[in-house]
C-alpha positions, 0 to 999 in steps of 0.5 A, a space after each residue: 526371493 534372494 539372489 547372490 551377485 555373481 562376481 563375473 557378471 554383477 550387472 546381470 544380477 544387479 540390473 537385468 535380473 532385477 528387472 526380470 523379477 519385477 516384470 514376473 511379479 515376484 513380490 519381494 526380492 533381496 540382492 546379496 552382494 558378497 563383494 561388499 558383504 551387503 544385502 539390498 532389501 527389501 525390494 518390493 512392488 512393481 518398480 522394486 523401490 530400493 529402501 536400503 542397503 544393509 551390512 553385516 549385523 544390520 536388520 532388514 525386515 521383510 515387508 511381505 512377511 510383516 503384511 502376511 502377519 497382519 492379515 493372519 
């Protein structure tokens, strides 16, 4: 899942929604922030650890998709 940060309420998308998605068990979540042209990814697991913020041209691999490819 990916979520774009709304410029009128970034706290809701960066904190509140992130917690809601973790509690709902969404396995992987990315936050697209158009204010800074960045993607925070991948956010995975119960706590949604945040391993990196990526800018245009950076590569952000999906831990979920990599895991699926290994089990296929």
